[in-house]
N, C-alpha and C positions, 0 to 999 in steps of 0.2 A: 513503632513510634506513634505518639499522639498526633491526630490529624486535626488541623486548625482551619478556621475560616479563611486564613491567609492562603492556604493551599486549595481549599475547595472552591473558592470564588473564581480564581483564574482557571482552574481545571474545568469547571462547568461552562465558563465563557468560551474557552478554547475548544472544548468538545462540541459546543453548538455550532460555532463557525466552521470547524473542520467537517462536521457531519453534513452541514448544508452543502458545502462544496463537493463532498463525496456523493451526496444524493444526486447531484447534477452529473458528475463525471464518472463516478464509480471508483475513484482512487484518491490518494493523497491524504487520508485521515491522519495516519501516524506521523508523517513528515510535517504536516502543517501544525497538528496539535503539539507535537514535541517542540517545534520551533517557537511557537507562542509560549508554551509553558516553561521551557528552559530559559526564557528571558527573565523570568521572575523567581524561579526556584532552581535548586541544584539538579543537574541532569540525572544523577543517580536516584533521585526521588521522582523525577519526571518520567523516566522509562517505565517503572512498574505502575505508576499512576495512570498512564495512558493505556495500559494493556487491556483492562476490562472494557473501557469504552471503545477501543479499537476493534476488539473481537465482536462486540455487540453491533458496531457499525457494519462490519462485514456481514454478519448474519441477517441484519435488518435489510440491507441492500439486496442480498441474495433472495430473501423472501419476497421483496417488492419487485425484483426484476423478472422472476419466473424462469422457466426453461432449465431448471436444475438438472433433471435426469438426463435430458438429451445432451446438455453441455458436459456433464461428468462423463458420460459414455464417449463423447467425442474427444475429450482432452485428457483422459485418465493417464496415458503414458507420460504426458508432460508433468502432471502433478506428482506421480510416483517418483520420477527421475529427480525431481527437485529436492526431495527430502534427504537422501544421503549426501547429496552435494552441499546442502545447507550445513550439515554437521561438519563436513570437511572444511567449509569456509570458516565456521566458528573456531575450529581447532587451529587454523592458520592465523586467525586474528591476533592471537597472543604474541606472534613473532613479527608482525608487520606494523607499520605506522598507519593506524586507522584513519587519522585526519587526512593524510595524503591520499589514501584510497578513496575516501568519500569525496574529496575535491576532484579527483580524476573522474569519478563516476558523474559528478555534477557537470563537468565539461562535456562528457558523452551525452548526457540527457539534454543539455542545452543545444548542442550541435545537431543531434537527431531531431529535436523538436523544430528547430528553425528549418532544417532540410525538409522535413515532412510537410511543414506548412507551405513550402515552396514547390513541393512535388506531390500534390494531393492525389494524383491519379495512380501512384505506385501501389501495386497490389500483388499478392501471391495467390496462385491457384490452389484450390482445396486439395488437390492430389499431393501437393508438397507436404501436407501435414504428416503423412505416413512416415517420412524420414526426418522431419524437422522437430516433431513434438519432444522426442527424448533429448536431443542436444540442447534445445531451447530450455527444457526443464533443468538439465544439469547446470548450464551456465547461470540461469536465474537463481537456482538454489545456492550455488557457490558465491555469487556476488552478494546475495542477501546475507549469508553468514559472515562474509568479510566486511561488509559496509553497513548493514542494517537496512538497506534499500531493497524493496520487493518488486520493483517495476522493470528492471532491465535483465534480459532483452524480451521478457514475456509481453510487455505492453506494446512495443512496436510490432512484434510478431503477430499479436492478436489484431491490432489495428490494420495490418497489411492484408489480413484475410477478409476485410470488408464485411465483418459480421454485423448483423442487426445490433443496434445500440444496446438493447436489453440483454442479448446473448453475450455481447462483449463485457458488459458489466457483471453478468453472472460468472463468466469464464475467469475473469481476472480476480474476482473476489473469492472464488473457491481456492485459487492459488494463494491469495493473501491469508485466508483463514488457516490453511494447512501450515503455512510458514509461521504464522503467529503462534500456533500451538507448539511447534517445535521450539520457537524462541522462548515460550513460557517455561519449558523444561530447561532450556539453557540458562535462563535467568536464575532459576532455582539452584542449579548446579554451581554457578559462580557467586551465589549469596546475595543477589540484588533483589530477590523476591520478598518484599516486606509485606507480610500477610495483613496486618491492620490497614496499611495504606491501600492494598489491593481491595480489601473489603469496602473501604470508604470511597474508593474510586467508582464503585458500583452506582453511587448516587448520580454519576454523570450519564448513566444510561438513559435517563429521562430526557435531558436536552439533546442527546444523540438521536433518540427516536424522533423527536420533534424536527431536528435539523434534516434527518434523512427523509422524512415525509415531505417537508417543504421543498427540498432539493429534487426529490423524485417528481414532484408536480412540474417543476421547471423542465426537467429532462424530457418528460412526456410531451411537452410542447415544442421541443427543439427538433428541427429537421435533421436528418442523418448527417449531412455535410456540416451543418452548424455544430452539431454535437462533436464531431471529429475535431473541428477547429478549437472548440473550448477545451477538449482534452489535451490537445497539443500545446495550447497556450499555458495551461496549468503545468504541463511537463517542463516547459521552458522555465517557468517560475521556480519549480522544484529544483531544477538543475542549478539555477543561479543561487538558490538558497544553500545548496550543498557546497558550492564553490566559495561563497562568502563566509559561511559559518563553519565549514570543515567538519 
């Protein structure tokens, strides 16, 4: 399809805003960008248009956060378990009401975010990772395939481990990147991968890089406790967005 200024202008604006927030918290780019973009263009155009900026935001945040090798070694069972479960969720998506599933997930995100803000001291010990990584990966992948959301339950799981904020950002963005690559294949299979649109959306990589850099500066100035609260507030907002928009 031909790509017009009417598409590129809102895409670049939405990409910068979403990247800035992701630079601070490490998450939320796809959900925020899609929410902003889908209010002005068709969702079937918005989904592939966001794909390249989303992947670039993941990679830029991973590069900026550091700790890649140590994080990948620590959580590799979680990442591998999520991939087949994501495909299973995608296969089930055709037979369920996707709107209801996303709204239900939004309620879960909202309730968890409010609970976690009120129970800031809750944490899991590191030894629990040995038996929790695989089930958390399986459930995360399945929910991602079924609803398009990449954050449950991997986000509360990683938050409960009380990771350094940069390790947390790296860990969750490795998960996001692998999931996004699988979704890329899925979009191609169902015929929603518009190659000219995908190429044009690469122009949004520049505002994404700028937003990530500015957001990263803010994150480096945040205390660990403040960072956790900012992440949870964003999670509550994402949950409300899923409930209201379906």
